[in-house]
N, C-alpha and C positions, 0 to 999 in steps of 0.2 A: 484375389479376394471373394469378387464374386462369386466365379468359378466353385471354391469349394463352400461357399455361403449356399451355394445355390445346388450343391452336392449334397447339403447336412441332411435335406428334407428326407432322404434316401434313410438317414441313419434315424430318425425322429421317434418313429414307433417303434426301438429296437432301445431307447435311450435305457431303461432300465435294467437291460440285460448289458448294456454298453457301462451302466454306471456301477455294476456291480462286480465287472470285468476290472475297471479302472481302480476300484477299492483292493481288488485283489492283485491287482498288478503295484498298488501303493505298498501293500503290506510286503509283499514280494520284494520290493527294491528297499525298503525298510530293513528286513532281515538280511539283506546284501549288506547293507551298509553298517551293520552290527557286528562281522566278522573282522573287520579292523582292529575294531576295537578289541575284540576278544584277545588278539595278537597282541596287540599294545599292552595289555592288563597282562597277560604271560609274561612278557619281558620285564615288567617293570614290579609286576607284584610277584607270581608263582616262581619264575626263575631266581629271587632275590630271596623271598622267605622260608622256598620249600616245602610248602603247607600241602600234605596229602588232603585235607579237606577242602580247600582251598580250588584244588584241580580237582577234585570230583564234580566241586560244583560248575566249574569251568566246562568241565566233556559235558556233565550233563544240560549246562544251558546250549552248548553248542549242536546237541543232538535234538534238543526241543527245537531250535531255531530251523534246524534241517524239517524237520517234520512238520513244523508250519509253515515253512518255505512249500514243499513238495504238495499240501493241500490247497495253497493258495493259488500255485504255478499250473496248477491243473485244472482250476476255477477260471483264471487269467486266459491260459491257451485255450480254452475249452470255447467259452464264453465270447473272447474278441474274435477267433477264426467263424463262430457261427454268425456274427452279425457281421463280419467283413461278406463271408458267401452268401449271405442272404442279403446285404446290398447289392451285389453280384447279381445274385439273380432277379432281384427287382429290376434293375438295370438292363439288362439284356430282354427279360421279360417285356417291359416298357418299350424298348429301343424295336422289338422286334412287331410288337402290337402296332407301336405307331408307322411301320413301315405299310404294315398291313394294309392299314387306313388310309396309306396316303394315296393321292389323286393315280390313273394311271400314267398321266402326261408326266408325274416326278420320276415313274418306274423304268421310263420310255428314255427319258435322258440321262438314268443315272445308270454306271455300267454296277452288272450284277455283281462284277469281282470287287466292287468297290464296295456295295453293301455287305457284301458276305466278310470281308475285312473289319467293315465295322461291326459287324455284329461277334467276330472272334479275334481280330489279332487286339484291337482296342480295350476290347472287355477285359483279354487276355492280361492286358498291362495292368489295366485297375486293378483286376484280382489280385496279379502280383503283391502291387504296391500296399492293397489293404490287410491281406495276409502276412505279406514279409514286414512292411515297414512301421504300418500304422501301430502296432503295439509296440516297437522299440522307439518311435516319436514320441510315444507317452510313457515311456520308462525311463528312456535315457536322458529326458531334462530333468528329471524326480533327481535319478541317480549325481546327473550334475550336482543340481543344488543343494541334495542332501552332501554330497561330499565337501561341495564346498562351507556350509553350516560346519559339519565336523570339523575343516582344519581351522576355520576362523576359532573354535574353542579352543585348538589343539596351541596356534601359537597366529595371532592377526598377521602381526607385519611380514611375516612370512608367506601366508597365504595372498594377501597383496601383491607381494615382489612377484610371487609364482603366477596370478592370474594377470599379471601386467599383457601376454602373451596372447591371450584368449580373443580379447575384441579383433586381434588382427588376424587369426584362424577364422571367427564368424563372419568376416568381412571375403573372406577368399573362396567359403563356401557359398555365402550367398552369389559372389560372382560367375564362380563356375557351374551355380546351379542355373541362375539365368541362360547362357550357353546352352546346357543338358536340355534345358525345357524346349528352346527351339529346335535342338536337333533332333528329340526326340520325334517332335509333329514331323517333321520330313521325314524320318524312316517309317512311320507309320503311313505316311503318304507314300512312300516305294514300295511296301507291303502290298498297299494295296493294287497299286500297278501290277505287282507280281502275284496275285492274286488273281486279278482279271484277267491277265493274260492265260492262267492256268487256266479258268474256265472258261475262253473264249477258244482257245486248243482242241482242247479236249472234248469242248460240245461240236466240235467242228473237223474234228481228225479226220472223219471221211474226205472233207475238201480237202486238207491239208496234203492228204498224201496223194489225192487224185491231181494233185498240181505239184507233187514232188515239190512242195515246199517247207521240208522237213527242216532243209539249213536255214532257210530264210526265220522259220519260226523260233530255231535255235537261238539265232543271233539275237532276236528281239528278245528272248527272254535272258540271255544271258547280259544286253544290253542295261536290263530292268534289276539282272542283280547284281550289276558293278555298279549301279547309281543306288543301290541300298547297301552295299560294301563300303564303298566310300564314305554312306553318311555314316554305319555302323563304326567305322575306323575314328569319323571326327569324332563321333563321343565315346570311343575307347580312348582316344589321345584326350579328350577335356577329363575322363577319369584318371588316365595315368597321371596327368599332371596335377591335377588335383591333390591328387595322396601323397604324392612326395611333399608340395609344397606345405600339406598341411605338418608332415612327418617333421619338413624342416625346420617350421615355425614351433611344434612341440618340442622339438629336442634343443633348440636355443632359450626355451623358458626352462626344460630341465637342467641344462647345462649350468646355468642364472642360478636354479632353486637348488644343485647341490653344492655349489660355492657358498650360497649364503646357508644353507642348512647346516653347513658342514661346522660353518667357523658359530651357530649359536649355539651347537653342540660341545664345543673346544670351549666356550665361554660360559657355560653351565645355564643356560637359557632353556634348555631343550635336553629332555632323557631320551635314551639310546628308545627306549620303547616307544615314546614321540615321534622321534623320527622315521623309526619303520612305521608307526601308524600314519604318520603324513604320507611315505611316497607310497602305502598300497590304499591309500585314498586318492591320491591324484592317481594310479593306474586307473582307478575306477572311474576318475573323470574324462581321464586319456579316452579311454575306449568308449563310453557314449560318443565324444566329438568324431570319434574312427568310425562309428556305426553310422551318426547322425547323417555324413557326409552321404554315406550310402542310400540311406534309407530316402533323403532328401535328393539324392539322385534318382529316386525310384518313382518319390511322389511328384517328380517336376515332370516324367515321363508318364504320368498316370495323370496329368494336367494337361499334356500335348494330346492326348487319348480321350481324356474328358473331353477337350474342348471340340473336338472331331464328333466325338456323339452326341455331344449337344447341338453340334450344327445340323444337324438330321433331327433332333428331337423339335428345333426351333421352326423346321419348315413346315408352312401352314398351308399347305395345298392338299383341302381334304372338301371332300363332295356335301356339299352342307346337306344333311336330311333335313326335313323340316319337321321341326318340333311337335306339331299339330296335323304331320299328316296322314293322310286319308289311308287305308288300309284295302288293296286289290283282294280282294278272295277268289273273286272268278269273274275274267274279263271275256267281252265277246272278241276281242282282237282286232278291233278298228283302230288304225293308227295313221294320224296325219300330221304332216310337217307344215308350219306355216311361216312364210317368210326368214328361214333357218340361215343365219349368216356363223361362218364358225373358222376360227384362225386360234394356231396352238402356241403355247407361250413361246415368247421368244423370236417370233416368226412376223415379220412384216405384211406378209400375203394371206389374205385368207382363202383356207382350204376350199369353203364350200360359201356359195353366193345365192341369196335369194332362191332357198328351193321352196316349193310348196310342193306336195304331194298327198294325195289321198288312199290311203290303202284299205278296204273293206274286210272284214272278217270272212276268214277262207281265203284269201284271195293270195295267189302265186304270184310274185312280183319279182323279176329278175333284172338285176343291177349290171350295164354293163357299160363297156368305155376302156380306153390304156390305162395302165396302170399310171399312178398317181391321178387317177379323176374325180376319186373322193368318195368311191364305194364305199370303201371300209370304212373311212369315216362316219359317214350317211347312219349306216346301219350301227355303229359303238355308240351314237347318239339315243339311240332307243333303248338301254341298258344302264343308259346314265354311267357311262366309262367318263364322257365326259358331259360339259355342259355347253349348248350353244353361246357365241355371246350377243346375238340376236337372233329375237323369235321363240318360239315354241315349240312341242313335239305334245299331242295329246292321242292320247287311247280312251277310247269311248269316251269322248269328250272331255277328257280328263289331263288337266297341264300335269305332266310326269314330275315335277318339279315340287307340285303339292301332294304327291304320294309317298311312302315312305320307300326309302331303295329296296330293303327286302323284299317286301312285298312285290315291288315293281319286277325285279330278275328273278322272283318265284313263277312269274309268268313267260318268262323266256328261257330258250334254249339256245345254244351257240356249238354248231359243230365246225369247227376250222379246219383249213388245209393243211396246216403244223398240229397233227394231234399230241396234246401232252397228257401221259399217263401219269400215274404216280407210283410210286414202288409202295408193291403191296400186293394182294392178291386180285385174279380179274374182277372179283365177286365185288371185292372192296371199289374196285376203279368203275364198276359199272353204277356201284350205289351213293357214287359219290355225291350225287344232286341229290339224293334219300336215303341215306344212312340208314334209316328206320325199316328199311324196306325188305319182306319177307324173301327168300329163298325162291320162293316161287316166280313173286314179282318181276325177280332178278333172271329166272331163267324164261320168264314170258317175254319182258324184253328183248332178251337174246337174242330168243327166236325170231321176235319182230324184226332186227338190227341183221340177219342171216351168218349170227356169230354160233350159234350154239352149238351149231357141227363140228366149226374149228375146236371150240373150248372142250369139247368134248373131246378132243384129238387126242388132248393134254394126258398123263396118267392122273393128275390130282386135277383135274377139271377145271372148276371155277377155283378152286382155292390154288391155282396153278399162280408164282409168282412170277411178275411181267419184268422185274427189273428196273433201274430207274430209267425216265421219260419212255418206259415201253418197250427198250429196245430190242428185246428178246422178241419181238412180236413183228409179222410183216408190216406195212404200210397200211393194206387194206385190213388184215386184223386190228390193226389199232383204230381204224377209222371205222371199222362196226362196232367197237365197244364205246367209241365216243359216240356212235350215233344210240346203242343202248344204251347208253347213260342219259342222253337227251329224251328218248322215250321214255323210260322212268320219271324223268321229270314232269312229263304230261305237262309241256306248253302250250299255252295257246297263240303265242309267237314263236317261231322257228327262222334262225339265220344261220344261212347255210354259206360259208365264205369261202371259198375253192375247195368243196370238199371232196373233188372228185379230181381234181386237177393234176396230183403226183402219184396216180395209180395207175397201172397197168391195165390192160383192156378188160381182163380175166377180172379183178379184181372190183373197175372200178362199175360193171354190170352188177356185180353184188350187191354195191354201197350203192349204185344207184335205184335198184331194186327196194331195199331198204327204206332210202331217202323217200322215194315216190308213197310206201307207206303211212311215213310219218308226217310227210306232208298233208292228210287227209284232213279236211275240215279243221286245221292249222291256216294261221295267218303268216305267210312265208315270204322271207327276203331270200333269194338267190342272188350270191355275185358270181358269177363267171368269166373266164377269158374266152373260153370257147363257146360258141355262139351256137353251136349244134347242141348243145346240154342244155339250153334254153326256150329252145323253138316252142315249145308247149305250154309254156308260162303266160298265166292269165293277162299277163301287163307286160312290157320290154320298157324299161327306161334308160334309157342313153344317156351317158355325163361324160363331160368333158371341161377339163380343167375349174371342176368346183360347181358346174353349171346343167342342168339337165336341158339338154337340146333337143331331144325327142321322146316321144311318148307315143306304147301303141302294140297292139297283136306282131307277129312276125310277118304275117303279111301284109301288115298295113305298114310296118315300116320297110319292107322291101319295094312295094308298090310306092311309097313315097321316092325312093333313090336319094336319100340325105347320107348322115354320117354313118346310121346304121348300115345302108346297104352297101357302104363303102367298108366296112369293116368284117361287114360277111361274105363280099365279095373277096377280101384280101386273104380271108383262110379261108376260102375252098378252092382258091386256084393256088395257093403257094403252095 
C-alpha cells in the first residue's frame, strides 16, 4: 500500500484530468448497465404488447445510449491514456535525472545493463499496467457493483444465492496475485542480467573475438536466458492455474444459479424477461472478475517493477553542493592537497593516505607509480568526483567544498585514456563543453589539437557523424577530438590520464604535440605509466599504495636512486 501511495504523487497534478476521465468512465459503465434493462423491457413488454410506438421509443433509446457511450468512451480513453503516459514520462524523467546526479562511486558499483533495465524494462512494465490495467481496474468494480444493485432489484434472494461464490473467487485472486508480484520482481532482475550481458558483450566484442570466447559468451547468455525462461514459465503457470480455478468457481455458482433461477420461474416469482436480464447482468459481472484477475496480475508486475525503480530513487549518494557556495569565475590554478585520506564505499582499506601536495599555477606535475597506486583517485578528487574522508583540497586557497560544483568543474578539463565521444557530429563533440561555441572557435580548437586536417578529409567535414562512442574514428583521431574539446573549454586546470598510452607512434607524436600546446600556462596533472613521456615535467610525484614516496624532477629522482629510479630502469632495459 505504501508503494502505491508513494506512486500517487505522480498523479497529483493530473487529478483534474483523472477526475474527468473517471466521470466519463462512470457514465460509460452506467450506459453499459442499461442494455440488459432494454432487453428485459423488450421481452416482458414489447414482445407481449406488440406496441409499435413503444418499440420505436426503445430503439431510439438504444441509439441515444450508444451515442452517449461513444462520446464519453472517447473522453475516458483519451484522458486515461494521457494520465498514464504523463505519469510514465515523469517517472522515467525523474529516474534518469536522479541517475545523472548520483555520485560517480554509485555508477562504478552498478552495472550499466542494470541501469538500462530500470530505465527500459521496469518502466515498460509500469507503462503497460497504467495504460492497460488502470482504466479496467476503475471500471470493472463499478460494473460489478452496478450489476449487483441491478440484480438485487430484480430478485434479492437469487442475488444472494448467486453471490455466495464470489468471496472464494476474491480469495483465489488475492493468493495468486501475491505470488505473481514476487515472480515478476524475479523476472525483472533476470532481464537486468540479460541487458547487462548484452551491453558488456557488444561493448567488448573485439576482446571476445580476440580470445575466441564467442562460445563462452553464448553459454553465459544462454544461462541468463534460461533463468529468465523458467521464471517466466512460473509466472505463466500461476496465470494458467488461476484462470481455470476462477472459472471453475464461477461455473459452480452458475450451475447453482440456473437451478434456483429455473425454480423461481416455474413458481412464478420471476418473469422470463427478469431471468434473461439477470443472466445478462451476471455475464456483465463475471467478465469484470476475469478482467480484474488479468489487470491485477499486471498491477502486481508493476508493483515489482516500482519496487526496483524506487530502490534507485531512494539511493542518497549525492555530491552535496554547498547552498551558499562560492562561484569560481577566473582562477590562477594553484592546487593544494592537505592531509588527504580517501576510501571507497564498502572498502576497508584507504586508497590514499596522508597526501600533502602543493602545485603552483602553470606547473606540470606528473603522477607515476604502479597500477593501483592511487594516481587516478587523487586527480579525481580535484573536480570532486569524490570527496576525501579526511583532509581538504584547496584551489587558489579556497576549499573546493565551499565552491559550487558547476563553477569548479568549469575550470577543469580531463583528457582520459579511453576517449568517450557521443553519437553526433564531430563539431557537436568538440563543442560538448561549450555548446554556444561558434564554428570559428570549433575550427580553431581543432587546429590547435592537430585535428583539423583529418576532419577536413571527411566528405562532410565537421558535420561528419562519428557513430556511437566514436567507433568510426581511429584512437588517435578520437584523442585529438577530445583534446580539441578540452581546448575549447579553456580550463585553468588540465588532467591528462594516460592520454597517449593506447596510441601508435605516429598518432602519439601528433597527440603529444597537441598536448604540449594546451598545457602552456595551465596547471597540469599528467598520469603516465611510460616514464619516458614525463621526463620534462616540472615535478614528478611518485606514488605507491596510496602514498607519496618520492617527489622531484626527473634528474633529481634518478640521482636519489630510490623507487622512481628502479621503475625507470625497469622500463628502459626491459
